[in-house]
Residue frames as qw, qx, qy, qz and C-alpha x, y, z in Angstrom:
[[0.000, 0.883, 0.469, 0.002, 0.00, 0.00, 0.00],
 [0.247, -0.863, 0.098, 0.429, 2.92, 2.36, 0.49],
 [0.510, -0.032, 0.567, 0.646, 4.27, 1.75, -3.00],
 [0.171, 0.410, -0.140, -0.885, 3.72, 4.47, -5.58],
 [0.185, -0.022, -0.826, -0.532, 2.32, 1.97, -8.10],
 [0.038, -0.455, -0.850, 0.262, -0.59, 1.26, -5.74],
 [0.110, 0.626, 0.273, -0.722, -1.75, 4.86, -5.96],
 [0.186, 0.353, -0.524, -0.752, -1.34, 4.98, -9.73],
 [0.131, -0.145, -0.947, -0.256, -3.31, 1.76, -10.15],
 [0.138, -0.610, -0.757, 0.190, -6.12, 3.06, -7.94],
 [0.137, -0.040, 0.007, 0.990, -6.07, 6.71, -9.01],
 [0.335, -0.365, -0.476, -0.726, -9.73, 6.75, -10.05],
 [0.590, -0.526, -0.610, 0.056, -10.90, 5.18, -6.78],
 [0.428, -0.322, -0.302, 0.788, -8.82, 7.74, -4.88],
 [0.040, -0.166, -0.246, -0.954, -10.40, 10.48, -6.99],
 [0.487, -0.509, -0.578, -0.413, -13.85, 9.24, -5.98],
 [0.577, -0.476, -0.500, 0.437, -12.79, 9.23, -2.32],
 [0.262, -0.105, -0.068, 0.957, -11.54, 12.83, -2.69],
 [0.251, -0.332, -0.406, -0.814, -14.84, 13.90, -4.24],
 [0.585, -0.539, -0.599, -0.094, -16.81, 12.20, -1.45],
 [0.501, -0.354, -0.362, 0.702, -14.62, 13.91, 1.17],
 [0.076, 0.067, 0.131, 0.986, -15.13, 17.26, -0.55],
 [0.410, -0.424, -0.500, -0.634, -18.91, 16.83, -0.82],
 [0.606, -0.487, -0.594, 0.206, -19.07, 15.62, 2.79],
 [0.362, -0.253, -0.241, 0.864, -17.21, 18.71, 3.97],
 [0.127, -0.193, -0.291, -0.928, -19.44, 20.93, 1.84],
 [0.496, -0.501, -0.631, -0.325, -22.55, 19.27, 3.30],
 [0.491, -0.445, -0.498, 0.559, -21.34, 20.15, 6.81],
 [0.123, -0.113, 0.028, 0.985, -21.13, 23.74, 5.63],
 [0.280, -0.288, -0.540, -0.740, -24.52, 23.70, 3.87],
 [0.583, -0.536, -0.591, -0.152, -26.27, 22.30, 6.95],
 [0.175, -0.802, 0.213, -0.529, -24.56, 24.79, 9.32],
 [0.904, -0.340, -0.200, 0.164, -22.70, 22.11, 11.28],
 [0.656, -0.185, -0.014, 0.732, -19.45, 24.07, 10.91],
 [0.043, -0.767, -0.031, 0.639, -18.53, 27.74, 10.68],
 [0.663, 0.707, 0.222, 0.107, -18.67, 29.13, 7.13],
 [0.483, -0.647, 0.320, 0.495, -14.92, 29.52, 6.81],
 [0.551, 0.776, -0.175, -0.252, -13.56, 30.92, 3.52],
 [0.047, -0.593, 0.799, 0.086, -10.25, 29.08, 3.99],
 [0.512, 0.002, 0.846, -0.150, -12.06, 25.76, 4.43],
 [0.671, 0.603, 0.286, -0.324, -14.30, 26.37, 1.43],
 [0.380, 0.754, -0.485, -0.226, -11.29, 26.88, -0.82],
 [0.184, -0.422, 0.887, -0.033, -9.56, 23.78, 0.53],
 [0.594, 0.197, 0.749, -0.217, -12.57, 21.49, 0.11],
 [0.623, 0.710, 0.046, -0.326, -13.20, 22.88, -3.38],
 [0.213, 0.700, -0.662, -0.164, -9.59, 22.24, -4.42],
 [0.367, -0.194, 0.904, -0.104, -9.71, 18.69, -3.05],
 [0.660, 0.448, 0.530, -0.287, -12.90, 18.07, -5.04],
 [0.505, 0.785, -0.211, -0.290, -11.50, 19.59, -8.26],
 [0.041, 0.575, -0.812, -0.088, -8.34, 17.54, -8.00],
 [0.545, 0.049, 0.810, -0.210, -10.52, 14.49, -7.36],
 [0.682, 0.632, 0.208, -0.304, -12.31, 15.19, -10.65],
 [0.322, 0.752, -0.544, -0.186, -8.95, 15.44, -12.41],
 [0.286, -0.351, 0.889, -0.068, -7.95, 12.10, -10.91],
 [0.704, 0.317, 0.570, -0.280, -11.03, 10.54, -12.52],
 [0.583, 0.729, -0.200, -0.297, -9.89, 11.59, -15.98],
 [0.949, -0.017, 0.235, 0.211, -7.75, 9.11, -17.81],
 [0.555, 0.763, -0.072, 0.324, -5.36, 11.66, -19.26],
 [0.669, -0.498, -0.007, 0.552, -1.83, 12.60, -18.35],
 [0.440, 0.715, 0.199, 0.505, -1.65, 15.55, -20.75],
 [0.420, 0.096, -0.246, 0.868, 0.59, 18.47, -19.86],
 [0.234, -0.454, -0.117, -0.852, -2.34, 20.90, -19.59],
 [0.746, -0.498, -0.385, -0.217, -4.10, 18.65, -17.05],
 [0.731, -0.213, -0.345, 0.549, -0.93, 18.46, -14.97],
 [0.212, 0.263, -0.068, 0.939, -0.44, 22.22, -15.24],
 [0.465, -0.533, -0.247, -0.662, -4.05, 22.92, -14.17],
 [0.806, -0.431, -0.401, 0.063, -3.68, 20.50, -11.26],
 [0.598, -0.035, -0.281, 0.750, -0.47, 22.17, -10.14],
 [0.020, -0.373, -0.014, -0.927, -1.90, 25.69, -10.28],
 [0.630, -0.519, -0.272, -0.510, -5.13, 24.74, -8.49],
 [0.832, -0.292, -0.405, 0.244, -3.22, 22.59, -6.01],
 [0.459, 0.094, -0.268, 0.842, -0.71, 25.32, -5.16],
 [0.267, -0.479, -0.081, -0.832, -3.55, 27.78, -4.64],
 [0.784, -0.474, -0.300, -0.265, -5.26, 25.37, -2.23],
 [0.780, -0.112, -0.363, 0.497, -1.95, 24.62, -0.56],
 [0.225, 0.303, -0.193, 0.906, -1.19, 28.30, 0.01],
 [0.508, -0.514, -0.121, -0.681, -4.64, 28.84, 1.53],
 [0.874, -0.359, -0.327, -0.003, -4.29, 25.77, 3.77],
 [0.650, 0.068, -0.326, 0.683, -0.77, 26.83, 4.80],
 [0.053, -0.458, 0.090, -0.883, -1.98, 30.32, 5.67],
 [0.702, -0.505, -0.170, -0.472, -4.77, 28.93, 7.82],
 [0.885, -0.210, -0.333, 0.249, -2.41, 26.46, 9.50],
 [0.454, 0.260, -0.271, 0.808, 0.19, 29.16, 10.17],
 [0.330, -0.562, 0.006, -0.758, -2.49, 31.28, 11.83],
 [0.866, -0.419, -0.246, -0.121, -3.00, 28.35, 14.20],
 [0.759, 0.004, -0.290, 0.582, 0.72, 28.30, 14.98],
 [0.078, 0.492, -0.133, 0.857, 0.55, 32.04, 15.71],
 [0.648, -0.567, -0.090, -0.501, -2.17, 31.33, 18.28],
 [0.904, -0.222, -0.273, 0.243, 0.03, 28.61, 19.80],
 [0.537, 0.262, -0.225, 0.770, 2.98, 31.02, 19.99],
 [0.166, -0.514, 0.082, -0.837, 0.87, 33.74, 21.64],
 [0.007, -0.028, -0.859, 0.511, -0.54, 31.26, 24.18],
 [0.506, 0.151, 0.131, -0.839, -4.08, 31.74, 22.85],
 [0.450, 0.124, -0.781, -0.416, -4.53, 28.30, 21.28],
 [0.548, -0.031, 0.676, -0.492, -7.42, 26.10, 22.35],
 [0.068, 0.079, 0.927, 0.359, -8.75, 23.01, 20.60],
 [0.522, -0.068, -0.216, -0.823, -12.17, 23.41, 19.04],
 [0.347, 0.026, 0.880, -0.324, -14.80, 21.09, 20.47],
 [0.948, -0.169, 0.234, 0.132, -15.11, 18.51, 19.02],
 [0.360, -0.655, 0.450, 0.489, -11.39, 18.52, 18.28],
 [0.538, 0.126, 0.707, 0.442, -11.74, 16.74, 14.92],
 [0.300, 0.831, 0.418, 0.211, -13.49, 19.85, 13.54],
 [0.353, -0.780, 0.071, 0.512, -10.62, 22.13, 14.62],
 [0.537, 0.840, -0.055, -0.060, -9.33, 24.27, 11.76],
 [0.162, -0.757, 0.629, 0.076, -5.71, 23.78, 12.87],
 [0.581, -0.118, 0.804, 0.040, -5.99, 20.02, 12.49],
 [0.671, 0.573, 0.465, -0.069, -8.15, 20.13, 9.35],
 [0.325, 0.898, -0.242, -0.172, -5.84, 22.60, 7.57],
 [0.274, -0.550, 0.777, 0.138, -2.92, 20.23, 8.21],
 [0.630, 0.189, 0.753, 0.004, -4.92, 17.35, 6.73],
 [0.545, 0.802, 0.180, -0.165, -5.83, 19.51, 3.74],
 [0.036, 0.810, -0.541, -0.224, -2.14, 20.27, 3.18],
 [0.422, -0.261, 0.862, 0.101, -1.33, 16.55, 3.18],
 [0.626, 0.458, 0.624, -0.091, -4.26, 15.61, 0.91],
 [0.431, 0.874, -0.010, -0.225, -3.64, 18.38, -1.64],
 [0.060, -0.700, 0.674, 0.226, 0.10, 17.66, -1.90],
 [0.504, -0.046, 0.861, 0.052, -0.62, 13.94, -2.35],
 [0.606, 0.634, 0.453, -0.161, -3.23, 14.63, -5.03],
 [0.299, 0.880, -0.267, -0.255, -0.92, 16.93, -7.00],
 [0.226, -0.517, 0.808, 0.169, 1.90, 14.37, -6.84],
 [0.585, 0.186, 0.788, -0.032, -0.35, 11.53, -7.95],
 [0.558, 0.769, 0.258, -0.174, -1.71, 13.54, -10.89],
 [0.196, 0.885, -0.370, -0.204, 1.63, 15.01, -11.97],
 [0.224, -0.476, 0.841, 0.124, 3.57, 11.76, -11.77],
 [0.803, 0.302, 0.443, -0.262, 0.92, 9.82, -13.69],
 [0.323, -0.258, 0.723, 0.553, 2.51, 7.96, -16.56],
 [0.505, 0.326, -0.297, -0.742, 1.05, 8.27, -20.05],
 [0.815, 0.117, 0.525, -0.217, -1.12, 5.36, -21.08],
 [0.147, -0.338, 0.748, 0.552, 0.66, 3.48, -23.84],
 [0.695, 0.380, 0.051, -0.608, -1.40, 2.89, -26.95]]
């Protein structure tokens, strides 16, 4: 499971998982379960868009370029949100949100990990031989 080939062989299934995660996060927003955070909205949208790209069967340069641009945008937003959490830690103002698994500090870190993984998987996809 920790071999790169595993992720390339299951790229479409991983794309579906990313879309489900994105839609699940959006549904929490739509039903007012979580705060309507602009950082979070960008991150969940980027994860969903990259999931759609993962469903496509192409490894064309333009697809990789689009994925990189969108991914870096989402990554910069997630990094900004996560850094703001570290500023609160440094100032001694940090407290975990209750429930902790909805805390923006934790979720922004997970978004960073997911977005980087998605961009790598898309950009390192090998062309399908004809």
